[in-house]
Phi, psi and omega in degrees: 000135180282172179298320179295320179296321179295322178294318179298318179294317179298315179296321179295320179291317178296322176296324177294322177295328175296321177294323176297320178296322178294321176301315179298316179299315180292325176295321177295317177298323178297317180294316177296320178297322178296316180292316179295319178296323178293322181289318185266002179060040177277159172294152185283073177286347183295347175297336175299328176297322180291326172298317179297319178299318178299318179294321179293323178295321175300316178296322179296316178297318178298321179293320178293322175296318179296324176297320179294332176295326179295327181283331187282159173288143182304329180284342182267353186275132173296130187303327180298324182290340178263002183280140175295333179294323177301312182292323179295312185284330184251355176237298186295311183295310177298324179292321177294318177298315181299315182291325178293314179296316179298318179297316180297315180292320179296319178297320180296314183283322190246007180296334180297336180295327179284337180277336181288144179236000000 
């Protein structure tokens, strides 16, 4: 592996750790949302966080697969794994859905903080 290839692999692994941190953050928000919803008798919108966690895990797996493509020889890589469509459909789109759902649920549970003066 060349120096540039080693840098790409290192950045991919560190980026994967960032996705793990986002999963942890959304899990904490889900727990807080569950507790706040129980106290205020809100409908259980916190299930949206679990949908978001599932989408982030799909994106994480796609990123790890993409990282393994960086390690492989170009002739050994299945062409689909090197396709931009693969990365779009299994990384970018699930991550965008996850962040949108998380933002919506968080706004629903915690939006009252912005209204208070």
